[in-house]
N, CA and C atoms as a LAMMPS dump frame, in Angstrom:
ITEM: TIMESTEP
0
ITEM: NUMBER OF ATOMS
651
ITEM: BOX BOUNDS ff ff ff
-5.0000000000000000e+02 5.0000000000000000e+02
-5.0000000000000000e+02 5.0000000000000000e+02
-5.0000000000000000e+02 5.0000000000000000e+02
ITEM: ATOMS id mol type element x y z
1 1 1 N -1.654 -5.116 -9.134
2 1 2 C -1.595 -3.988 -9.472
3 1 3 C -1.605 -2.903 -8.207
4 2 1 N -0.745 -1.994 -8.181
5 2 2 C -0.666 -1.041 -6.951
6 2 3 C -1.75 -0.417 -7.112
7 3 1 N -2.598 -0.264 -5.647
8 3 2 C -3.988 0.356 -5.292
9 3 3 C -3.863 1.55 -4.473
10 4 1 N -4.212 2.643 -5.407
11 4 2 C -4.388 3.762 -4.81
12 4 3 C -5.532 4.644 -4.175
13 5 1 N -5.93 5.023 -3.028
14 5 2 C -6.9 5.958 -2.689
15 5 3 C -6.781 7.347 -2.797
16 6 1 N -7.54 7.606 -3.961
17 6 2 C -7.204 9.297 -3.844
18 6 3 C -8.345 9.951 -3.563
19 7 1 N -8.356 10.746 -2.596
20 7 2 C -9.251 11.644 -2.002
21 7 3 C -8.999 13.163 -2.488
22 8 1 N -9.723 13.208 -3.383
23 8 2 C -9.924 14.729 -3.997
24 8 3 C -11.124 15.409 -4.643
25 9 1 N -11.598 16.471 -4.257
26 9 2 C -12.89 17.071 -4.967
27 9 3 C -12.833 17.703 -5.783
28 10 1 N -11.877 18.451 -6.805
29 10 2 C -11.708 18.89 -7.63
30 10 3 C -11.628 18.265 -9.069
31 11 1 N -12.81 18.292 -9.82
32 11 2 C -13.107 17.326 -10.583
33 11 3 C -11.959 17.144 -11.772
34 12 1 N -11.46 18.547 -12.326
35 12 2 C -10.628 18.503 -13.354
36 12 3 C -9.169 17.967 -12.784
37 13 1 N -8.707 18.377 -11.88
38 13 2 C -7.499 17.683 -10.829
39 13 3 C -7.53 15.969 -10.946
40 14 1 N -8.813 15.743 -10.623
41 14 2 C -9.182 14.244 -10.147
42 14 3 C -8.949 13.461 -11.505
43 15 1 N -9.628 14.182 -12.423
44 15 2 C -9.706 13.446 -13.48
45 15 3 C -8.241 13.458 -14.423
46 16 1 N -7.464 14.307 -14.063
47 16 2 C -6.161 14.413 -14.523
48 16 3 C -5.209 13.347 -13.91
49 17 1 N -5.315 13.317 -12.405
50 17 2 C -4.71 12.645 -11.974
51 17 3 C -4.888 11.039 -12.238
52 18 1 N -6.208 10.837 -12.097
53 18 2 C -6.537 9.579 -12.395
54 18 3 C -5.983 8.908 -13.895
55 19 1 N -6.099 9.67 -14.797
56 19 2 C -5.414 9.355 -16.34
57 19 3 C -3.78 9.286 -15.923
58 20 1 N -3.158 10.089 -14.992
59 20 2 C -1.848 10.189 -14.941
60 20 3 C -1.302 8.583 -14.471
61 21 1 N -2.054 8.473 -13.021
62 21 2 C -1.507 7.064 -12.451
63 21 3 C -2.039 5.949 -12.919
64 22 1 N -3.212 6.012 -13.735
65 22 2 C -3.484 4.818 -14.686
66 22 3 C -2.604 4.468 -15.667
67 23 1 N -2.018 5.52 -16.163
68 23 2 C -1.148 5.174 -17.312
69 23 3 C 0.29 4.736 -16.756
70 24 1 N 0.574 4.877 -15.316
71 24 2 C 1.487 3.988 -14.787
72 24 3 C 1.054 2.856 -14.081
73 25 1 N 0.091 2.371 -14.321
74 25 2 C -0.414 1.102 -14.027
75 25 3 C -0.671 0.796 -12.651
76 26 1 N -1.321 2.003 -12.114
77 26 2 C -1.849 1.939 -10.584
78 26 3 C -3.131 1.493 -10.628
79 27 1 N -4.012 1.054 -9.775
80 27 2 C -5.283 1.133 -9.925
81 27 3 C -5.951 2.104 -8.676
82 28 1 N -6.698 3.075 -9.429
83 28 2 C -7.215 3.984 -8.44
84 28 3 C -8.883 3.81 -8.164
85 29 1 N -8.722 4.335 -6.862
86 29 2 C -9.988 4.355 -6.19
87 29 3 C -10.078 5.955 -5.798
88 30 1 N -11.304 6.32 -6.578
89 30 2 C -11.357 7.739 -6.265
90 30 3 C -12.641 8.143 -5.274
91 31 1 N -12.333 8.973 -4.277
92 31 2 C -13.747 9.427 -3.623
93 31 3 C -13.357 10.838 -3.58
94 32 1 N -14.373 11.648 -2.955
95 32 2 C -14.657 13.321 -3.134
96 32 3 C -14.633 13.65 -1.62
97 33 1 N -15.029 12.754 -0.794
98 33 2 C -15.057 13.728 0.61
99 33 3 C -14.384 12.715 1.639
100 34 1 N -14.326 12.974 2.9
101 34 2 C -13.502 12.382 3.807
102 34 3 C -14.436 11.228 4.477
103 35 1 N -15.801 10.982 4.545
104 35 2 C -16.845 9.928 4.822
105 35 3 C -16.305 8.985 3.673
106 36 1 N -16.537 8.996 2.402
107 36 2 C -16.481 8.074 1.551
108 36 3 C -14.921 7.377 1.488
109 37 1 N -13.814 8.224 1.991
110 37 2 C -12.408 7.825 1.762
111 37 3 C -12.029 6.936 3.113
112 38 1 N -13.015 7.439 4.484
113 38 2 C -13.098 6.496 5.482
114 38 3 C -13.815 5.103 5.261
115 39 1 N -14.788 5.101 4.586
116 39 2 C -15.791 3.735 4.158
117 39 3 C -14.635 3.028 3.429
118 40 1 N -14.042 3.684 2.461
119 40 2 C -13.302 3.048 1.394
120 40 3 C -12.103 2.191 2.184
121 41 1 N -11.362 2.524 3.524
122 41 2 C -10.344 2.111 3.985
123 41 3 C -10.87 1.062 4.863
124 42 1 N -12.079 0.798 5.34
125 42 2 C -12.812 -0.405 5.823
126 42 3 C -12.719 -1.308 4.833
127 43 1 N -13.309 -1.218 3.607
128 43 2 C -13.584 -1.966 2.716
129 43 3 C -12.77 -2.642 1.603
130 44 1 N -11.513 -1.735 1.835
131 44 2 C -10.409 -1.977 0.571
132 44 3 C -8.997 -2.264 1.663
133 45 1 N -7.812 -2.724 1.013
134 45 2 C -6.519 -2.473 1.303
135 45 3 C -5.912 -1.853 0.384
136 46 1 N -5.236 -0.626 0.832
137 46 2 C -4.777 0.308 -0.404
138 46 3 C -3.154 0.071 -0.082
139 47 1 N -2.361 0.419 -1.095
140 47 2 C -0.774 0.525 -1.088
141 47 3 C -0.631 2.155 -0.851
142 48 1 N -1.197 2.922 -1.064
143 48 2 C -0.875 4.399 -0.815
144 48 3 C -2.185 5.162 -0.505
145 49 1 N -2.262 6.138 0.219
146 49 2 C -3.162 6.963 0.246
147 49 3 C -2.993 8.433 -0.209
148 50 1 N -3.698 8.967 -0.912
149 50 2 C -3.394 10.351 -1.822
150 50 3 C -4.312 11.04 -1.592
151 51 1 N -4.066 12.244 -0.499
152 51 2 C -5.279 12.882 0.121
153 51 3 C -4.968 14.366 0.141
154 52 1 N -6.333 14.928 -0.475
155 52 2 C -6.505 16.367 -0.612
156 52 3 C -7.065 16.579 1.124
157 53 1 N -6.745 17.938 1.488
158 53 2 C -6.981 18.466 2.896
159 53 3 C -8.658 19.064 3.06
160 54 1 N -8.73 19.832 2.092
161 54 2 C -9.915 20.804 2.51
162 54 3 C -11.287 20.032 1.58
163 55 1 N -11.743 18.943 2.134
164 55 2 C -12.662 18.168 1.492
165 55 3 C -13.917 18.269 2.542
166 56 1 N -14.969 17.76 1.878
167 56 2 C -16.213 17.806 2.918
168 56 3 C -16.293 16.718 3.787
169 57 1 N -17.043 16.728 4.873
170 57 2 C -17.223 15.979 5.964
171 57 3 C -16.339 15.584 6.947
172 58 1 N -15.129 14.914 6.398
173 58 2 C -13.951 14.738 7.23
174 58 3 C -12.817 15.423 6.31
175 59 1 N -12.198 16.143 7.061
176 59 2 C -11.194 16.796 6.117
177 59 3 C -9.887 15.795 6.155
178 60 1 N -9.13 16.139 5.292
179 60 2 C -7.573 15.049 5.376
180 60 3 C -6.93 15.081 6.212
181 61 1 N -6.773 15.881 7.248
182 61 2 C -6.108 15.932 8.253
183 61 3 C -6.717 15.123 9.276
184 62 1 N -7.941 15.14 9.21
185 62 2 C -8.639 14.465 10.521
186 62 3 C -8.838 12.833 10.002
187 63 1 N -8.949 12.802 8.638
188 63 2 C -8.824 11.534 8.411
189 63 3 C -7.763 10.836 8.692
190 64 1 N -6.827 11.338 8.277
191 64 2 C -5.249 10.347 8.425
192 64 3 C -5.133 10.171 9.805
193 65 1 N -5.698 11.272 10.827
194 65 2 C -5.389 11.314 12.23
195 65 3 C -6.071 10.217 12.834
196 66 1 N -7.165 9.869 12.425
197 66 2 C -8.193 8.603 12.797
198 66 3 C -7.701 7.337 12.518
199 67 1 N -7.058 7.367 11.053
200 67 2 C -6.631 6.318 10.335
201 67 3 C -5.584 5.813 11.391
202 68 1 N -4.45 6.84 11.403
203 68 2 C -3.2 6.409 12.343
204 68 3 C -3.685 5.944 14.031
205 69 1 N -4.448 6.677 14.695
206 69 2 C -4.772 6.218 15.858
207 69 3 C -5.768 4.617 15.764
208 70 1 N -6.136 4.407 14.804
209 70 2 C -6.774 3.116 14.538
210 70 3 C -5.737 2.062 14.125
211 71 1 N -4.227 2.285 13.789
212 71 2 C -3.472 1.5 13.677
213 71 3 C -3.247 1.273 12.167
214 72 1 N -3.63 2.162 11.359
215 72 2 C -3.722 1.959 9.99
216 72 3 C -2.078 2.558 9.561
217 73 1 N -1.556 1.957 9.066
218 73 2 C 0.148 2.067 8.48
219 73 3 C 0.248 2.649 7.115
220 74 1 N -0.387 2.434 6.213
221 74 2 C -0.597 2.619 4.862
222 74 3 C 0.294 3.866 4.693
223 75 1 N 1.358 4.026 3.616
224 75 2 C 1.862 5.17 3.453
225 75 3 C 0.682 6.341 2.914
226 76 1 N 0.736 7.667 3.218
227 76 2 C 0.175 8.99 2.877
228 76 3 C 0.771 9.977 2.466
229 77 1 N 0.293 10.566 1.38
230 77 2 C 0.708 11.863 0.944
231 77 3 C -0.308 13.012 0.817
232 78 1 N 0.078 14.201 1.346
233 78 2 C -1.054 14.838 1.415
234 78 3 C -1.147 15.876 0.063
235 79 1 N -1.484 16 -0.801
236 79 2 C -1.943 17.21 -1.717
237 79 3 C -2.659 18.472 -1.776
238 80 1 N -2.314 19.248 -1.286
239 80 2 C -3.035 20.309 -0.799
240 80 3 C -2.587 21.723 -1.088
241 81 1 N -3.555 22.904 -0.916
242 81 2 C -2.978 24.328 -1.387
243 81 3 C -2.441 24.88 -0.198
244 82 1 N -2.688 24.413 0.894
245 82 2 C -2.125 24.581 2.232
246 82 3 C -0.911 24.579 2.331
247 83 1 N -0.175 25.478 2.311
248 83 2 C 1.323 25.716 2.052
249 83 3 C 2.283 26.07 3.329
250 84 1 N 1.569 26.577 4.351
251 84 2 C 1.889 27.036 5.17
252 84 3 C 2.913 26.009 6.307
253 85 1 N 3.853 26.75 7.221
254 85 2 C 4.799 25.737 7.679
255 85 3 C 3.788 25.001 8.855
256 86 1 N 2.756 26.061 9.165
257 86 2 C 2.13 25.093 10.51
258 86 3 C 1.002 24.157 10.032
259 87 1 N 0.616 24.345 8.675
260 87 2 C -0.038 22.986 8.195
261 87 3 C 0.963 21.956 7.841
262 88 1 N 2.023 22.297 7.14
263 88 2 C 3.049 21.278 6.873
264 88 3 C 3.303 20.758 8.103
265 89 1 N 3.703 21.036 9.197
266 89 2 C 4.256 20.529 10.344
267 89 3 C 3.05 19.504 10.986
268 90 1 N 1.751 20.067 10.907
269 90 2 C 0.575 19.545 11.504
270 90 3 C 0.559 18.269 10.694
271 91 1 N 0.642 18.191 9.419
272 91 2 C 0.289 17.004 8.363
273 91 3 C 1.586 15.639 8.927
274 92 1 N 2.63 16.19 9.169
275 92 2 C 3.793 15.446 9.055
276 92 3 C 3.496 14.728 10.632
277 93 1 N 3.027 15.674 11.593
278 93 2 C 2.683 15.362 13.206
279 93 3 C 1.9 14.121 13.309
280 94 1 N 0.822 14.405 12.273
281 94 2 C -0.248 13.181 12.514
282 94 3 C 0.047 11.88 11.51
283 95 1 N 1.182 11.8 10.785
284 95 2 C 1.633 10.388 10.249
285 95 3 C 1.518 10.753 8.629
286 96 1 N 1.545 11.791 8.163
287 96 2 C 1.934 11.741 6.517
288 96 3 C 3.407 11.309 6.325
289 97 1 N 3.435 10.512 5.367
290 97 2 C 4.912 10.379 4.693
291 97 3 C 5.393 11.255 3.797
292 98 1 N 4.457 12.18 3.263
293 98 2 C 4.872 13.379 2.281
294 98 3 C 3.949 14.416 2.173
295 99 1 N 4.394 15.392 1.533
296 99 2 C 3.076 16.383 1.722
297 99 3 C 3.685 17.448 0.61
298 100 1 N 2.744 17.703 -0.556
299 100 2 C 3.106 18.207 -1.826
300 100 3 C 2.033 19.458 -1.772
301 101 1 N 2.525 20.742 -2.084
302 101 2 C 1.648 22.062 -2.197
303 101 3 C 1.22 22.353 -3.613
304 102 1 N 0.05 22.227 -3.755
305 102 2 C -0.682 22.615 -5.052
306 102 3 C -0.509 24.043 -5.433
307 103 1 N -0.104 24.254 -6.881
308 103 2 C 0.068 23.425 -7.708
309 103 3 C 1.497 22.621 -7.673
310 104 1 N 1.525 21.49 -8.433
311 104 2 C 2.726 20.758 -8.119
312 104 3 C 2.829 20.103 -9.567
313 105 1 N 4.119 19.891 -9.84
314 105 2 C 4.359 19.359 -11.141
315 105 3 C 4.156 17.732 -10.924
316 106 1 N 3.475 17.078 -12.103
317 106 2 C 2.863 15.857 -11.912
318 106 3 C 4.184 14.848 -11.724
319 107 1 N 5.201 15.003 -12.776
320 107 2 C 6.596 14.187 -12.538
321 107 3 C 6.824 14.047 -11.403
322 108 1 N 6.982 15.43 -10.773
323 108 2 C 7.632 15.42 -9.488
324 108 3 C 6.507 14.374 -8.628
325 109 1 N 5.184 14.514 -8.401
326 109 2 C 4.733 13.457 -7.628
327 109 3 C 4.467 12.103 -7.899
328 110 1 N 4.873 11.874 -9.392
329 110 2 C 5.312 10.477 -9.369
330 110 3 C 6.769 9.93 -8.851
331 111 1 N 7.597 10.844 -8.922
332 111 2 C 8.906 10.642 -8.328
333 111 3 C 8.509 10.294 -6.708
334 112 1 N 7.625 10.958 -6.087
335 112 2 C 7.712 11.142 -4.623
336 112 3 C 6.69 9.691 -4.34
337 113 1 N 6.028 9.406 -5.238
338 113 2 C 4.788 7.935 -4.872
339 113 3 C 5.985 6.886 -5.149
340 114 1 N 6.929 6.77 -6.245
341 114 2 C 7.74 5.988 -6.167
342 114 3 C 8.646 5.575 -5
343 115 1 N 9.097 6.479 -4.587
344 115 2 C 10.318 6.564 -3.482
345 115 3 C 9.486 5.972 -2.17
346 116 1 N 8.167 6.748 -1.868
347 116 2 C 7.312 6.151 -0.664
348 116 3 C 6.862 4.687 -0.826
349 117 1 N 6.645 4.186 -2
350 117 2 C 6.172 2.702 -2.264
351 117 3 C 7.438 2.052 -2.054
352 118 1 N 8.767 2.204 -2.321
353 118 2 C 10.083 1.542 -2.234
354 118 3 C 10.571 1.352 -0.568
355 119 1 N 10.253 2.61 -0.096
356 119 2 C 10.365 2.947 1.582
357 119 3 C 9.313 1.793 1.812
358 120 1 N 8.04 1.811 1.848
359 120 2 C 7.323 0.729 2.291
360 120 3 C 7.817 -0.939 2.538
361 121 1 N 8.678 -0.994 1.42
362 121 2 C 9.277 -2.385 1.118
363 121 3 C 10.641 -2.507 1.837
364 122 1 N 11.018 -1.101 2.289
365 122 2 C 12.422 -1.086 3.382
366 122 3 C 13.535 -1.262 2.162
367 123 1 N 13.267 -0.649 0.99
368 123 2 C 14.16 -0.574 -0.336
369 123 3 C 14.472 0.597 -1.06
370 124 1 N 15.826 0.524 -1.434
371 124 2 C 15.837 1.839 -2.327
372 124 3 C 15.975 1.562 -3.765
373 125 1 N 15.719 0.066 -3.991
374 125 2 C 15.462 -0.01 -5.307
375 125 3 C 14.049 -0.902 -5.741
376 126 1 N 13.786 -1.021 -6.636
377 126 2 C 12.429 -1.43 -7.339
378 126 3 C 12.475 -3.133 -7.097
379 127 1 N 13.677 -3.552 -6.881
380 127 2 C 13.863 -5.281 -7.223
381 127 3 C 14.19 -5.786 -5.809
382 128 1 N 13.587 -6.83 -5.463
383 128 2 C 13.634 -7.289 -4.097
384 128 3 C 14.091 -8.686 -4.339
385 129 1 N 15.061 -9.493 -3.754
386 129 2 C 15.947 -10.768 -4.033
387 129 3 C 15.583 -11.598 -2.61
388 130 1 N 15.02 -12.968 -2.977
389 130 2 C 15.01 -13.537 -1.898
390 130 3 C 15.437 -15.018 -2.143
391 131 1 N 16.559 -15.917 -2.152
392 131 2 C 16.997 -17.099 -2.673
393 131 3 C 16.907 -16.626 -4.126
394 132 1 N 16.369 -17.633 -5.016
395 132 2 C 16.506 -17.285 -6.392
396 132 3 C 15.429 -16.334 -7.093
397 133 1 N 14.555 -15.864 -5.842
398 133 2 C 13.26 -15.314 -6.444
399 133 3 C 13.483 -13.474 -6.288
400 134 1 N 13.173 -13.005 -7.222
401 134 2 C 12.988 -11.544 -7.528
402 134 3 C 11.301 -10.93 -7.627
403 135 1 N 11.597 -10.049 -6.756
404 135 2 C 9.989 -9.556 -6.489
405 135 3 C 10.092 -7.991 -7.068
406 136 1 N 9.631 -7.547 -7.977
407 136 2 C 9.598 -5.907 -8.375
408 136 3 C 8.193 -5.366 -7.913
409 137 1 N 8.712 -4.172 -7.477
410 137 2 C 7.777 -3.431 -6.608
411 137 3 C 6.841 -2.836 -7.073
412 138 1 N 7.111 -2.082 -8.46
413 138 2 C 6.333 -1.288 -9.251
414 138 3 C 5.088 -1.832 -10.216
415 139 1 N 6.073 -3.193 -10.391
416 139 2 C 4.827 -4.266 -11.525
417 139 3 C 4.176 -5.19 -10.603
418 140 1 N 4.602 -4.921 -9.32
419 140 2 C 4.192 -6.38 -8.48
420 140 3 C 4.327 -7.662 -9.25
421 141 1 N 5.262 -8.137 -9.502
422 141 2 C 5.626 -9.373 -10.453
423 141 3 C 6.684 -10.064 -9.678
424 142 1 N 6.539 -11.123 -9.797
425 142 2 C 7.608 -12.24 -8.899
426 142 3 C 8.177 -13.465 -9.894
427 143 1 N 9.343 -13.175 -10.18
428 143 2 C 10.134 -14.186 -10.785
429 143 3 C 11.029 -15.307 -10.028
430 144 1 N 10.978 -16.321 -10.787
431 144 2 C 11.604 -17.518 -9.986
432 144 3 C 13.142 -17.434 -11.139
433 145 1 N 14.113 -17.4 -10.842
434 145 2 C 15.382 -17.35 -11.92
435 145 3 C 14.881 -16.23 -12.702
436 146 1 N 14.856 -16.674 -14.368
437 146 2 C 14.33 -15.865 -15.032
438 146 3 C 12.769 -16.031 -15.456
439 147 1 N 12.138 -16.692 -14.778
440 147 2 C 10.524 -17.156 -15.065
441 147 3 C 9.513 -16.559 -14.35
442 148 1 N 8.666 -15.986 -15.007
443 148 2 C 7.403 -15.084 -14.418
444 148 3 C 6.707 -16.032 -13.582
445 149 1 N 6.323 -15.644 -12.409
446 149 2 C 5.463 -16.617 -11.792
447 149 3 C 3.994 -15.925 -11.531
448 150 1 N 2.909 -16.7 -11.991
449 150 2 C 1.715 -16.096 -12.22
450 150 3 C 0.926 -16.622 -10.402
451 151 1 N 0.562 -15.456 -9.935
452 151 2 C -0.175 -15.545 -8.558
453 151 3 C -1.57 -15.017 -8.623
454 152 1 N -2.354 -16.015 -7.952
455 152 2 C -3.835 -15.378 -7.824
456 152 3 C -3.649 -14.178 -7.065
457 153 1 N -4.891 -13.648 -6.664
458 153 2 C -4.811 -12.147 -6.02
459 153 3 C -4.533 -12.184 -4.501
460 154 1 N -4.969 -13.637 -4.233
461 154 2 C -4.532 -13.665 -2.599
462 154 3 C -3.201 -13.717 -2.439
463 155 1 N -2.58 -14.672 -3.296
464 155 2 C -1.329 -15.485 -3.088
465 155 3 C -0.273 -13.69 -3.537
466 156 1 N -0.883 -12.929 -4.392
467 156 2 C -0.007 -11.719 -4.591
468 156 3 C -0.117 -10.857 -3.326
469 157 1 N -1.384 -11.07 -2.683
470 157 2 C -1.418 -9.962 -1.332
471 157 3 C -0.423 -10.615 -0.157
472 158 1 N -0.408 -11.879 0.102
473 158 2 C 0.634 -12.736 0.555
474 158 3 C 2.104 -12.388 0.586
475 159 1 N 2.365 -12.822 -0.628
476 159 2 C 3.554 -12.216 -1.225
477 159 3 C 4.173 -11.062 -1.229
478 160 1 N 3.366 -10.011 -1.448
479 160 2 C 3.679 -8.801 -1.07
480 160 3 C 4.174 -8.285 0.42
481 161 1 N 3.275 -8.807 1.184
482 161 2 C 3.333 -8.624 2.846
483 161 3 C 4.822 -9.313 3.418
484 162 1 N 4.92 -10.41 2.677
485 162 2 C 6.249 -11.405 2.905
486 162 3 C 7.431 -10.313 2.491
487 163 1 N 7.506 -9.725 1.115
488 163 2 C 8.539 -9.073 0.744
489 163 3 C 8.743 -7.634 1.42
490 164 1 N 7.566 -7.358 2.189
491 164 2 C 7.826 -5.963 2.808
492 164 3 C 8.195 -6.356 4.29
493 165 1 N 8.408 -7.554 4.512
494 165 2 C 8.943 -8.013 5.893
495 165 3 C 9.634 -8.967 5.835
496 166 1 N 10.528 -8.995 5.112
497 166 2 C 11.534 -9.929 4.628
498 166 3 C 12.315 -10.551 5.95
499 167 1 N 12.414 -11.82 6.814
500 167 2 C 13.051 -12.063 7.745
501 167 3 C 12.233 -11.741 9.027
502 168 1 N 11.041 -11.222 8.713
503 168 2 C 10.248 -10.876 9.795
504 168 3 C 8.964 -11.874 10.032
505 169 1 N 8.734 -12.127 11.588
506 169 2 C 7.799 -13.274 11.527
507 169 3 C 6.549 -12.372 11.731
508 170 1 N 5.412 -12.523 10.474
509 170 2 C 4.266 -12.204 10.751
510 170 3 C 3.234 -13.106 11.377
511 171 1 N 2.61 -12.423 12.401
512 171 2 C 1.435 -12.981 13.024
513 171 3 C 0.18 -13.44 12.19
514 172 1 N -0.505 -14.374 12.263
515 172 2 C -1.394 -14.839 11.482
516 172 3 C -2.532 -13.938 11.172
517 173 1 N -2.797 -13.148 12.52
518 173 2 C -3.83 -12.006 12.595
519 173 3 C -3.267 -10.808 11.314
520 174 1 N -2.028 -10.535 11.389
521 174 2 C -1.902 -9.288 10.639
522 174 3 C -2.156 -9.878 8.899
523 175 1 N -1.858 -11.363 8.45
524 175 2 C -2.043 -11.767 7.394
525 175 3 C -3.674 -11.479 6.894
526 176 1 N -4.314 -11.843 8.022
527 176 2 C -5.789 -12.078 7.686
528 176 3 C -6.082 -10.465 7.596
529 177 1 N -5.727 -9.65 8.24
530 177 2 C -6.104 -8.245 8.017
531 177 3 C -5.682 -7.741 6.364
532 178 1 N -4.716 -8.306 5.966
533 178 2 C -4.254 -8.084 4.648
534 178 3 C -4.861 -8.861 3.678
535 179 1 N -5.674 -9.879 3.963
536 179 2 C -6.503 -10.627 2.961
537 179 3 C -7.809 -10.062 3.212
538 180 1 N -8.333 -9.785 4.187
539 180 2 C -9.743 -9.478 4.237
540 180 3 C -10.432 -8.683 3.246
541 181 1 N -10.105 -7.598 3.427
542 181 2 C -10.712 -6.303 2.759
543 181 3 C -12.33 -6.608 3.025
544 182 1 N -12.47 -6.767 4.352
545 182 2 C -14.012 -6.802 4.926
546 182 3 C -14.39 -8.111 4.802
547 183 1 N -13.794 -9.103 4.384
548 183 2 C -14.225 -10.243 4.444
549 183 3 C -13.669 -11.132 5.485
550 184 1 N -14.013 -12.218 6.105
551 184 2 C -13.367 -13.248 6.542
552 184 3 C -12.741 -14.295 6.173
553 185 1 N -11.272 -14.895 6.514
554 185 2 C -10.604 -15.732 5.853
555 185 3 C -10.303 -16.639 6.794
556 186 1 N -10.345 -18.018 6.592
557 186 2 C -10.163 -19.051 7.623
558 186 3 C -9.034 -19.526 7.666
559 187 1 N -8.753 -20.035 8.755
560 187 2 C -7.175 -20.328 9.015
561 187 3 C -6.583 -21.133 8.056
562 188 1 N -7.658 -22.332 7.502
563 188 2 C -7.546 -23.439 6.557
564 188 3 C -7.348 -22.861 5.418
565 189 1 N -7.932 -21.469 4.58
566 189 2 C -7.636 -21.01 3.554
567 189 3 C -6.139 -20.468 3.727
568 190 1 N -5.803 -19.899 4.518
569 190 2 C -4.753 -18.963 4.572
570 190 3 C -3.713 -20.27 4.564
571 191 1 N -3.836 -21.314 5.208
572 191 2 C -2.893 -22.636 5.048
573 191 3 C -2.471 -23.012 3.422
574 192 1 N -3.886 -23 2.83
575 192 2 C -4.002 -23.312 1.515
576 192 3 C -2.994 -22.52 0.583
577 193 1 N -2.957 -21.472 0.779
578 193 2 C -2.265 -20.024 0.169
579 193 3 C -0.938 -20.127 0.416
580 194 1 N -0.478 -20.549 1.58
581 194 2 C 0.839 -20.498 1.863
582 194 3 C 1.685 -21.796 1.428
583 195 1 N 0.688 -22.887 1.547
584 195 2 C 1.282 -24.269 0.904
585 195 3 C 1.61 -23.795 -0.72
586 196 1 N 0.467 -23.174 -1.159
587 196 2 C 0.652 -23.16 -2.896
588 196 3 C 2.076 -22.15 -3.336
589 197 1 N 2.402 -21.078 -2.026
590 197 2 C 3.503 -20.272 -2.264
591 197 3 C 5.062 -21.222 -2.066
592 198 1 N 4.66 -22.035 -1.215
593 198 2 C 5.838 -23.029 -0.982
594 198 3 C 6.074 -23.863 -1.843
595 199 1 N 5.183 -24.22 -2.482
596 199 2 C 5.166 -25.34 -3.796
597 199 3 C 6.295 -24.826 -4.847
598 200 1 N 5.738 -23.294 -5.113
599 200 2 C 6.682 -22.827 -6.184
600 200 3 C 8.239 -22.62 -5.357
601 201 1 N 8.34 -22.618 -4.332
602 201 2 C 10.143 -22.595 -3.886
603 201 3 C 10.008 -21.476 -2.741
604 202 1 N 9.388 -20.632 -2.43
605 202 2 C 9.39 -19.602 -1.771
606 202 3 C 9.733 -20.141 -0.247
607 203 1 N 10.856 -19.719 0.116
608 203 2 C 11.588 -20.422 1.634
609 203 3 C 10.368 -19.653 2.839
610 204 1 N 9.266 -20.382 3.006
611 204 2 C 8.329 -19.598 4.097
612 204 3 C 8.231 -20.67 5.527
613 205 1 N 8.74 -19.803 6.568
614 205 2 C 8.867 -20.612 7.398
615 205 3 C 7.294 -20.601 8.698
616 206 1 N 7.028 -21.571 9.173
617 206 2 C 6.055 -21.703 10.028
618 206 3 C 6.483 -21.244 11.527
619 207 1 N 6.361 -20.401 11.944
620 207 2 C 6.577 -19.96 13.41
621 207 3 C 5.354 -20.441 14.434
622 208 1 N 5.665 -21.765 15.111
623 208 2 C 4.556 -22.301 15.751
624 208 3 C 3.752 -21.549 16.55
625 209 1 N 2.408 -21.282 16.625
626 209 2 C 1.779 -20.657 17.517
627 209 3 C 1.929 -19.185 17.238
628 210 1 N 2.281 -18.723 16.086
629 210 2 C 2.236 -17.335 15.876
630 210 3 C 2.045 -16.691 14.217
631 211 1 N 2.8 -17.6 13.462
632 211 2 C 2.498 -17.245 11.985
633 211 3 C 3.725 -17.591 11.313
634 212 1 N 3.861 -16.752 10.271
635 212 2 C 4.95 -17.345 9.432
636 212 3 C 5.793 -16.116 8.82
637 213 1 N 7.338 -16.613 8.158
638 213 2 C 8.488 -15.619 7.791
639 213 3 C 8.81 -15.903 6.726
640 214 1 N 8.811 -15.316 6.012
641 214 2 C 9.995 -15.399 4.896
642 214 3 C 11.275 -15.042 4.928
643 215 1 N 12.137 -16.357 4.966
644 215 2 C 13.328 -16.357 5.3
645 215 3 C 14.225 -16.081 4.278
646 216 1 N 15.367 -15.16 4.118
647 216 2 C 16.227 -14.642 3.533
648 216 3 C 17.587 -15.318 4.228
649 217 1 N 18.426 -16.217 3.528
650 217 2 C 19.571 -16.827 4.21
651 217 3 C 20.757 -15.98 4.446
């Protein structure tokens, strides 16, 4: 299930957005101020940041700017009443992937969210293929031929990362960061998860001394 951090201090809008996004099978982590949002990014891994700007403690602009400076690459959309060109320009300059002015059409927001999530997989479609495997981005489901493959939470995180970076060598440190969510993962545990994915047939290469790569012939 794709996980979204929602930073929004308007109770009515928050409730509406949570209901809307959960109906689309997203998992929502809702916070009301920038400090809570910053803490949440340290303790969790998100697929998307949905950020209001005018919130307490740390505003949305300051939050995203600090996250980008720290190397956080999670896609981010600003949802804000600030519609002037200067604010729009600043939002994109500090690393936003999209910017939508309140009030907005909820269907438009969903279209933008799905487009950005596909972009994070470097894809224009919802379906990614490697060998005889298919990974569906929105549902986060893996199939081998026509058969659904059940994955543990850690295996799913690794699979998502590989499909986001097909034919790209992933350093072990990056995989550890993805799996951690604030917890330490051992190299031995990572090897166990990789071997389980290999047993179902995923073509994962070991790049000696560096990490792993999902290879597409």
